[in-house]
N, C-alpha and C positions, 0 to 999 in steps of 0.2 A: 504494500500500500504506500502511496506517495506521502512523504513527510509533510506536515503543515507547521506553520509557526503559531504558537499559542500567544495569547495577550501578554504573557510574561516574557516574550522574546526568545523562547526556547523552542527548538525544532523537535518535534515528537513524531513517533511512528505508531502503528497499531490503529486503535479506534480513533476517530476524529471527534473532538469535543470543541464546540464553539462557546466560549465563555462571554457573557454579557458584561456590561460595566458594573463594578461593585457599587452597592448602595448600603445605607445604614438602616438597621432595624432598631430603633430607639424604643425604650419603655413607653407603653401607651398611656401611662400616667406619670405624674411628677414623682421622682424618687429622691432619697436622701443624697446629699452631696458631701464632699470632703474625702479625707483619707481613710481607707478601710484596712484594718490590721490583718496581716498574714502571720500565722504562727511559725515557729522555727521548724515545724514538720513540713510546712509549705515551701520553705526557702530553698531546700536542696534539690527540688525536682521541677525546676522551671524549664521544662522541655515541652515541645508541641507534640501532642498525640493526635494522629489522624485516623479517623474511622469512617466506614461507609455503611449505609443501610439500603438494601435493594427492595423496592416495593413494586408489585404487579399492579396493572391497571384495574379498575373496578373499585369495589368497596363502597362505603357510604358516600364518598365524594365524587364517584365516577372516575373518569380517566385522569391522566396526569396533567391535563391542561390547566387545572386549577391548583395543582400541587404546590407550586412555588408561592402562589398568592395565599393559600390557606396556611402553609407552614410559616411564612414570614409574618403574617398577621398574628398567628399564635405565639411566635417568638417575641413579638413586641409586648404581648400580654403577660407571658410567663416571666419576662425580664423585670416586671414590676416586683415580683417575689425574689428574683435572683439578680437584683440590680447591680451588684459588683461586676457581673459579667458584661455590663454595658459601659464600664469604665475603661481605664487604660493603666497599665503597669508603670510604676515609677520607682525611684529610689528614695527612701526616707533619709532624714538627717542622721539616723543611726547606721546608714549604709545597708539597709535591708530593703527587700521588695515590699511594696505596698500597692494598693489599688487606689488610684485617684478616681473617685466616683463622679465622673463628668456627666454620665447619662447619655453620652453621644451615641451609644448603641453598638451592636454586633455587626460585623461586615456580612453582607448577604449578596450572593451572586446567583443569577439564573444562567443555565447553560443548556445546550442542545447537543445530542449525539446523533449522527446520521446512521444509526445501527439499531438493531434490536438488542435488548438488555442481555439476552442469553449469550451474546457474543463476548461478554465479559468473562464467562466461564466460571469455574469454581474458585471463589476468592480464598479458599483454604490453601490453594497453591499460590504462593506469593508471586506477585507481578507488580513491583513498585512502579514501573514505568507506566503501565496501563492504568492501574488504580490511582496513581498520582494525579491523573488528569481529572479525576472526579472530586478533587479537593482543591480549593483556591489557595494559592500561595501569594502572599502580599508582595508585590514587586518592589525591589529595592530595599527591603527590610534588612538591616545590617546586624540587628541583635534582637533579643527577646522583648525589649522595651518598645520596639517599633512594630510589633505584631499584636493586634488586639487579642484579648483573652479568648474570644470566641469568633470563629469564621465559619460560615455555612454556605454550601453550594448545593443547589437542586438541579440535577441534570435530567432532562426529559429525553426519552428514547422513542424511536419510531413505533415500537410495539405498544406504546401507551403507558409503559412502566416508567419509573423514575428512581433515581438514586440520590439520597441525601448524604453529602460528604461533609464531615466536620473536622475542624482543626481547633483543638482546645488546649489551653495551657494547663499542664498538670499541677501547677502551683495553686490553681483555683479549686481543685478537688481531686480526690483519689477515685479509683474505679467505681466504688459504691456510690460516691457522691455524684459522679458523672452520670451513672446509670439512673439515679433518682431524678437528676435534672432532665435528661432526655425523655424519660417516661412522663415527667410532669409536663413537659412541652407537648407531648402527644395527648395527654389528658386535656390540656388547654385547647388544643386543636379540635377536640371532640366535645368541647363545652362541658367538661366534667370538673368537679372540684379536685384539688390536688390530694392524692392519697397520702403523700408524705411532704408536707410543707417544709421548706428549708429552715434550719436553725442557724442563724447568721453570725452569732456572737462567737468569734474565735478566741476571745480573751480567756475562755475557759482553759486554753492551752498556753497561757503565758508562762514564762520561765520563773523559777524561784528567785527570791532575793535574800541573800546573795545566791548565785548559781552554785549548785552542788553536784560535782561529777563523782559518782560513786562506783562506776564500772569502767573497765578498759573498753574502748570503742574502736575495735580493729577495722570496722567498716571504713574508717577514714585513713587507714594505714596505706602509705605509698609503697608499693612493692617494686623492686628493681626487676626489669625484664631481662634476666640473664639468659633466657632462651631465644632472644632476638626475634620475637614474634612480629615485630614491626616490619621486618623484611618479608615475612610470610603474607602479611596483609597487603602487600603491594600487588598480589595476584588478584584476578577477577573474583569478586564476591558472588557467591551463589546463595540463593535463598530456597529453603525447602521446608516442607511440613511433614511430620511423621505421626500417624494416627495410632494411638494405643487404645484398643477396644477393651471392654470389661475383662475378656479372657486374658489378654496380654497384661493388663494391669494386675490381675490376680496372680499370674505367673511371676510378675516382677516382685510383688510383695513376698511371695514364697522364696524367691531367689535372695531377697534382701534379708531374710530371717533364717535361712538354712544353715548359716555358719555359726549360729548360736549367739551372735552379738546381742540380739534382742529377740523376744518372742512375738512381737507384733510391731506394726508400723502403719502409718497412714499412707494413702495413695500418693499424696504430695511428697512425703518424705522419701518413699521408695523411688518415685519417678525423678525427683530432684537429684538424689544421690547417684542414680544410674546415669543420668544425662551429664552431670558434672564430671563424672569419671570418664565417660566416653569422649566428651569434648576435650578434656585434658590430654588424653592419649592422641586424639586426632590432631591436636596442635603440636604434638611431639615436644611437650615441655620437658626440660631437663629434670632429673630426679631431685636436684637441690632447689629447683624453682619453687618459691612460695606460690600457692594458688589460693584465691579467696572466692568464696561463694557468698553472694548477697541476695537477699530476698526480703520482700515486705511482709510484715505480719499485721493483720488488722487489729489495731489497739482499741477500737471502740468499746468493746466489752471488758478489756483488760485494764483500762484506766479505773481509778478509784476516786470519785464515783464514775460510772461509765459515761461516755459522751452521750449527749441528748440525741434522741431519734431525729433523723433528718439533718445531722450535723453537716453543714456546708463547708467543706475543707478537707484536708488530708488527716485522716485518723489512723494512718499507717506509719509504721516505723521500720527502718531497715535493721535487720539482724544479720549475723555473719558466721561463717565457719572458715578457719584458716589452717592450712597444713602444707607440708612439702608434697610436691607432685609425686615423688617416688613413693612416699607412704600411701598416698591415695590410690596409686595404681598397683602397688605390691600387695595390698591387703584386699580381702573380699569386698564385694559390694556393700555388705553389712556395715563395714567401717564408715563408708561415705554416708550411708543412711543414718548412722548413729550421730555423725557430725551435724547433719541437718536437724535431727530431733533435738539435739542439745541446743542448737541455735533458736529453735522454736520455744523451748522451755525457758530460755534466758529472758524472754520478753515479758516483763512484769511492769506494774505501774512505776516502780522505782527505776527500772532500766530505761523506760521511755522518757521519764522526766530527766534522767541523767543525760540521755542523748540530746535532748533539747538544750539542757544547760551547757553541754560540751560545745554545741554550736555557738551558743551565746558567748562563751569564753574565747573560742578559737576561730570562729567563722570558717571552719574547715568544710570542704566538700568531699563526699565519698570518692575515693580513688578507684578507677576502673582498670588500672594496670594489672595484668595477670589475673583478671577477675571475671567471673560469670555472674551476671545479674538476672535472676529469674523473676518474671512478672506473671502473676496468675490471674487470668480472667475467667477461669473455668466455672466460677460460682456466680458470675455476674449475668443478669438476665437482660442483656441488651436486645436479645431476640424477641422480647415481648413488646417492644416499642410499637405504638399504633397511633398514627396521625389521622386515621379515618379510612385507610386503605388496607386494614388488617396488619398482621405482623409481617416483618420483613422476611422475604424468602431466603435472604442471606444477610449476614452482618459480620463485621470484623475489622481488623486493623489494615491500614494501607501498607505499612512497612514497620520496621523496628527502629526505634529512635537512636540506638547506638549499636555498634558491631558486637559489643559484649552482652547484649540482651537476648534472652530466650523467653518466648511467650508460651504459656499454657492456655489453651482455649478449649471450651467444651465443644463436643461434636456429636452429630447424629440426632435423630428425632427425639430420643429419650435423654439426650445430653449426658450420657453416661460414659462416652468415650472422650479422650483428651487428645487434642492436636498439639504437637510440639513444633513451634515455628522458630526457625533460627537462620542466621546467615553465617557463612564461613568462607575463607579462601578456598578456591576450587580444589586444590590438592587435599586440604584438610577435610573438605566435605566428602570427597570420595572415600576417605578412611572412616569418617563418622557414619556414613550410610551403612557400612559393613558392621561397625561396632554396635549400632543401635538395634540391630535385629535381635529378636528374642524368640 
């Protein structure tokens, strides 16, 4: 297919998407102005997360002709409740991210594709080039402050279906918060009351005075790359997804416990340990190379008292496991799984508040050198979003935010399978594909 030039000035191939001029969806009513506080759990994850939702034609609102109109109007109304999303990020006098609640609105773009939606294919098989055309990138943005917290694009297809593409800043909310926002947006489009109104006061997660660091926080440790993986990452990056159905997950849990390290483990612990080990071997890390595993634990119920229902923000905290690559690979899978389990157990109210206080004192950012960061979306119900056209036939991420990130996604009609999505240099991916078989 002939390449075309996008409005952003980049030549693209594959499906053709014509983007209209961006507009602003401002709150439909007057909203509070001023600076909006972001907690220390929000500060470390100021990255843009891109997701898409594919809807067939039909439903209560008919074809996709009115999709953009309905969704934009509902966005203006739901932003009254979620008004910080209509503002812009800035830096406070303390050198931290805050939201300037200007009320100017989210960026909204209408687009058209000269294809049927089925030509997109299965989005579980990553294709950042194609899927990237379904999300609007703010042209000329040089840093995170120049990108609005929320950018939406509705792309209409010849078949009558449409795709909603979102670019949202992670510092505004974690996966659960994002899911609640998108589902509230859908409820607003269907003229329903919000099932879970947002709790906006993030001061419930303010740091202690004075700060008290009670634990070592290896998530911030900078590891020397003695394995020279930077050279490996000069190769072409390949993105793949691997499906673990319930039978495979059961086999994996059995494998993780058969060495006697432990008598039981969760699906997440077994899968994380297995993938961490396989990726370490695929990257051919030296035995003396320190390797770190990072993943987020939902702290909402672990805080004392628990965070309020509908908490609008990040209620997750990063925990970690750290060991030598040689030890990780020489020992059975059960060892890796036990490291994951211990990292989960480590997350208590004291640990989370210590992590927030650590950032207050050091302003350190989690280091990703020689690190694997696992993000779990397998328990998030983005697939239930309904703007009046029924639930999406597909939904998921456009790509991974960093090369060190692996994403766990629920898969299948019953959502009992897990898709493992990752990118690796081509030679490492060839090895990983063999190692991941079970």
